N, C-alpha and C positions, 0 to 999 in steps of 0.2 A: 556786146561786151566780150563774148568769147573770141570773136575775130580780132579785136584789139589786143586781147591778152595773148593770142597766138603770135603776135608780132614782137613780143618782149623776150628778153633773155630769160632763160630758166632761173627761177628764184633760188634753187639749190646752188647753182653756179655762182650767182651773185653773193649769196651768203658765204660760200666757201672762199671767194676772193676777199670779202670783207674780213673774214676771220684771220686770213694770212697777215694782214696789216696790223691788227689789234693785238694787245697782250693776251696771253692764253686764258686769263681769268675774265676777260671782258665778255659781256653779254650783248647781243644785238636784238633789238625789238623787231617784231614783224613789220611794224610801220617803217622803221629805218630801212629794212631790206626792200620793202615795196617802193619806197621813195627812190633809193639808189637804182633799183631795177628799172623804174620808169625813166629816170634821168639818163642812165647809160643807154637804154634802148633808144630813146629819143636822139641822143647824141650820135649814135651809130647810124640811125636812119637819116639824120640831117647830113652827115658827112657823105654817106653813100649816095644820097639824092643829089648832092652837089657834084660828086664825081660822075654820076650817071648822066647828069645834064651836060657836062663837058663832053663825055663820050658821044652822046646823042648829037651834039653840035658838030663833032668831028667825024661823024658817021662810023664810029667804032661800036662793035657789038659786045665787047667784054670790058668790064671795069676791072682794072688790076691794081696792084699795090701802089704803083706810081700815080695813078689817078687819085687814090685816097690821100696820098702825101700832098698832091697838088691841092686837093680840096681843103685839107687842114691848113696849109699855108695861105691859101686865098681867103680863108675865113678868119685869119688872124691867130691861128694856133701854131705860130712858127716854131716855138720850142717843142711842141708835140711832133710837128712835121719833121723837124731835124732828127729827133730821136727815132721816129718810125723809119726814116730814110736809112739811118745807120743800121737799125735792126734788119730792114729789108735787104740791105747789101750783105750783111753777115749771113743771113738766111740763104741768099742766092749763092754765095761762096760755098757754104756748107753743102748745098744741093749739088753744085758742080763737083765737089770733092767726093761726095757719095756716089754720084754717077760714074766718075772715073774709077773709083774702087770697084763698083759693080762690073764695069767693063773689064777690068783686070781679072776679076774672078771668072767672068764668062769666057775670056780668052784662055785662061789656065784650064778651066774645065774642058774646053774644046780640045786643048792640046794633050790632055791626059796627065796622069801623075808623073812627077819627076823624082829622080833618086836624090838629087842634091838639095832641093829646096821645095818648100810648100808654103802657101799663104792662105790665110783665112780672113774673111770679112764678117764681122758680127754686127747686127743691128738689133737693138732692143727698144721697143716703144712701149714704155710703161708710164702711166699717168701723164700722157702727152709730153714726156721728156724723152727726146730721142738721144740715145747714147750710141756712139760709134767707136769701134775699136778696130784698129788695123794691126795685124800681127804678121811679121815676116820671120821665118825661122830657117836658117841655114845650119850646117853642121856645127859650127862653133860660134855663130853670131845670132843673137836674139835682139829684136827690136820691136818695141811696142809703142804705138802712138794712140793716144786716147783723145 
């Protein structure tokens, strides 16, 4: 039983996700949390297993987001697959932009301070929400992108 329970999503996380959807005054029973925990965990295992099998057949060692999207689509979850593909593409674009901003910061740090301009890159990871803010300041020009 303990081994089976270790393969499930944490019940606190499941309850937190459920509370986000429901009205603030709604109560959630332990049985409801347990049921959703079991179903969500089984769904994730099922999708991951399908993606893993595909990777094994193609002699790939790593399951990635594209493999999960393929598994969703191949098992008839086309709507979910399309949404996950859109999210994955946005996430990858975000990561490229962040890497470019980090490279600019590293280049500027190596070049040393400049009299006419300075730039800062801020990253704040609170509650799993990543916020990025790019600031460029010149003598008379201020530009902020969030």
